[in-house]
C-alpha positions in Angstrom: 98.3 85.0 106.2 99.9 85.8 102.9 99.4 89.2 101.5 101.2 88.7 98.1 102.2 85.6 96.2 104.3 85.7 93.0 104.3 82.4 91.1 106.7 81.7 88.2 106.7 85.3 87.0 108.5 86.0 83.7 108.8 89.2 81.8 110.3 89.9 78.4 110.9 93.0 76.2 111.6 92.4 72.5 112.1 88.7 73.1 114.7 89.4 75.8 113.9 87.8 79.1 114.2 90.4 81.8 112.7 88.5 84.7 113.2 84.8 84.9 110.8 82.5 86.8 110.4 84.8 89.9 108.5 83.2 92.8 108.1 84.5 96.4 105.5 85.2 99.1 105.0 88.1 101.5 103.3 87.7 104.8 100.8 90.2 106.0 102.5 93.1 107.9 106.1 92.2 106.7 108.6 94.8 105.5 110.4 93.2 102.6 113.4 94.7 100.8 114.6 93.9 97.3 118.4 94.3 96.9 120.7 93.8 93.9 123.0 95.6 91.6 121.8 98.3 89.2 120.1 96.7 86.2 119.3 93.5 88.1 115.5 93.8 87.6 114.4 95.3 90.9 112.3 98.2 89.5 111.1 96.0 86.6 109.7 93.5 89.1 107.9 96.2 91.1 106.4 97.6 87.9 105.0 94.1 87.1 103.4 94.0 90.5 101.8 97.5 90.3 100.8 96.9 86.7 102.9 99.3 84.7 104.2 96.2 82.9 102.2 93.1 82.0 104.0 89.8 82.9 104.8 87.5 80.0 103.7 84.6 82.1 103.1 83.6 85.7 100.7 84.8 88.3 100.5 87.6 90.9 98.0 87.0 93.7 97.1 89.8 96.2 94.8 88.9 99.1 94.0 85.6 97.4 92.8 87.4 94.2 94.6 87.3 90.9 95.9 90.9 90.4 95.4 91.0 86.7 91.6 90.5 87.1 91.2 93.6 89.3 89.9 96.8 87.8 92.3 99.8 87.9 90.5 101.6 90.7 90.1 98.4 92.7 93.8 97.8 92.4 94.6 101.4 93.5 92.5 100.8 96.6 94.7 97.8 97.5 98.2 99.0 96.4 99.9 102.3 97.2 103.0 103.1 95.2 105.9 105.5 95.6 107.6 105.2 92.3 111.2 106.1 91.5 110.2 108.6 88.8 108.2 111.5 90.4 106.5 114.1 88.4 107.4 117.8 88.9 103.9 118.8 90.0 104.8 122.4 89.2 103.0 124.8 91.6 100.6 122.4 93.3 100.4 122.7 97.0 101.1 119.8 99.4 97.4 119.5 100.1 96.5 119.4 96.4 99.1 116.7 95.7 98.0 114.5 98.6 94.3 114.9 97.6 95.2 113.2 94.3 95.6 109.9 96.2 91.8 109.9 96.8 91.1 109.3 93.0 90.3 105.5 93.5 87.2 106.6 95.4 86.0 109.4 93.2 84.0 109.4 90.0 84.7 111.9 87.2 84.1 115.5 88.3 83.1 114.4 91.8 84.3 116.9 94.4 86.2 116.0 97.6 84.0 115.2 100.5 84.5 116.2 104.2 85.7 112.6 104.7 88.3 113.0 102.0 89.6 116.2 103.5 89.7 114.7 106.9 91.7 111.7 105.7 94.1 114.1 103.9 94.7 116.2 107.0 95.1 113.2 109.3 97.6 111.7 106.9 99.6 115.0 106.6 99.7 114.9 110.4 101.0 111.4 110.4 103.9 112.3 108.1 104.7 115.5 109.9 103.5 117.9 107.2 100.3 119.3 108.8 101.8 122.8 109.0 103.0 122.6 105.3 99.8 121.8 103.5 99.7 125.2 101.8 103.3 125.2 100.7 104.1 124.6 97.0 105.7 121.3 96.3 108.7 122.9 94.5 109.6 124.7 97.8 110.0 121.5 99.8 113.2 119.8 100.7 114.0 116.4 99.3 112.9 114.7 102.4 109.7 116.7 102.6 108.8 115.9 99.0 109.2 112.2 99.7 107.0 112.5 102.8 104.3 114.3 100.8 104.4 111.6 98.1 104.1 108.9 100.8 101.1 110.8 102.2 99.5 110.9 98.7 100.0 107.1 98.6 98.6 106.6 102.1 95.3 108.4 101.5 94.4 105.7 99.1 93.7 103.7 102.2 95.5 100.7 100.7 97.2 98.2 103.0 100.1 97.2 100.7 102.9 99.8 100.1 105.4 99.5 97.2 108.5 101.8 97.3 111.0 102.0 94.5 114.3 103.2 95.9 112.6 105.8 98.1 115.8 107.1 99.7 117.7 107.9 96.4 119.1 111.4 96.2 118.3 112.0 99.9 120.8 113.1 102.5 121.4 110.5 105.2 119.3 112.3 107.8 116.3 112.3 105.4 116.9 108.7 104.5 116.6 107.6 108.2 113.7 109.9 108.7 111.8 108.4 105.8 112.6 104.8 106.6 111.6 105.4 110.3 108.3 106.7 108.9 107.6 103.7 106.7 108.6 101.2 109.4 106.2 102.9 111.9 103.3 102.7 109.5 103.3 98.9 110.1 102.0 98.3 106.6 102.9 95.3 104.4 105.7 96.9 102.4 107.8 95.8 99.5 110.7 98.2 98.7 113.6 98.2 96.3 116.5 99.6 98.4 119.8 100.7 97.1 121.6 100.9 100.4 122.4 97.5 101.9 122.8 98.8 105.4 119.4 100.6 105.3 117.8 97.4 104.0 119.4 95.4 106.9 118.4 97.9 109.5 114.7 98.1 108.5 113.6 95.0 106.6 112.2 91.8 108.1 113.2 89.9 105.0 115.3 90.5 102.0 115.1 89.3 98.4 118.3 89.3 96.4 117.8 89.6 92.7 120.6 89.5 90.1 120.3 89.3 86.3 116.6 88.9 86.5 116.7 85.9 88.9 116.1 85.5 92.6 119.4 84.4 94.2 118.4 84.3 97.9 115.4 85.1 100.2 115.6 85.3 104.0 116.3 87.5 107.0 119.1 90.1 106.7 121.2 87.8 108.9 120.7 84.9 106.5 121.1 86.9 103.3 123.9 89.4 103.8 127.1 87.5 103.9 130.7 88.2 102.8 130.3 85.5 100.1 127.1 86.9 98.7 128.4 90.5 98.6 131.4 89.3 96.6 129.4 87.1 94.3 126.6 89.6 93.5 128.1 93.0 94.0 131.8 92.1 93.3 133.0 93.8 96.5 135.0 92.8 99.5 133.3 93.5 102.8 133.2 92.9 106.5 129.8 91.8 107.8 129.2 92.2 111.5 126.6 93.2 114.1 126.0 96.8 115.1 126.6 96.8 118.9 123.8 99.4 119.4 120.8 98.2 117.4 122.0 94.6 117.0 121.4 94.7 113.2 123.6 93.4 110.5 126.1 96.1 109.4 128.4 96.0 106.3 131.7 97.7 106.0 133.0 97.8 102.5 136.7 97.4 101.8 138.9 99.2 99.2 141.0 97.2 96.8 143.8 99.7 97.3 146.4 98.7 99.9 
């Protein structure tokens, strides 16, 4: 069953076409990565899907319903987002931040129910922060902050997760920890990923986008080739199979000597 369908999506700013006739499908339960150079349109595409931007034309269909026709809270009950730009959150505790994810189910001034609090605590346990719920957000490490923000997204009880370069600015240990967490959630996930090797290791399918166009869609084995890396990223590389995890692995080559 298809979770998401994008049909002939176009997006322009000041008459400049940023996304050009984008079409693809995502199956239920798939982990799909979007890769491409900086400025290629990855984040812009995601923002069209989670309604920060309004497409100039085309259609986005989620669970066989046209996304633009859903009310804001209804959309938030279906799509959870970890955006690239995170707020500071000042001195909020981890628990307070995660509680914010329950807003699609609350009316104005409605207090949190026992069910809300149970969902929050179960989710904190799932992301390994059950002992940190009273810590202030500013005191967390980079990896802990990302896990807290994922927990906030998860308590929405949505079944479609959007991640915009979630491992940016994280040390490699935290990157792997975070990607392991997302993979183990077994949710339908669409993620813009900067690191090609991480994308190859975790994603079922990849979408390559360049200059606002989709260049290729397929499994990591189908998509990540020496020719594509040269054409899209302008780099020389060796593409092989990691002997331990049997995943595609890219080794980049210097132009010096």
